[in-house]
C-alpha angles and dihedrals in degrees: 000000000000120000116190114187117206111248096184120129095261094052091042090058090046092057109273091155092056091047091051090052091050090050092051092048094048095044089053095042090053093043093239097137092115093046103045130059112197120200143152126255138200115246114313093204096247098107095140093068119108096244147008120327128214142171118234108194099307098339123095112216118194139194102030113169136168088259096056098031097102094054091043092052093046093049104036102032114018096039091053096046105040 
């Protein structure tokens, strides 16, 4: 699985750095280092969303925040890899 987090100015302001840290922590905690490639991305064109945007394989996911991160990770990452 490839996860590319938007690093554009809008997502940066919305907390991309914190979301990347949460991704790293959760990938390591779930021992997914060999199954997930984490990278940055130029703007994904979803700037109006209420949070950080990312591309997981071929799916664009929008509006990720600290508050909804756990449900996002469980649904979009763990459920697809376990």
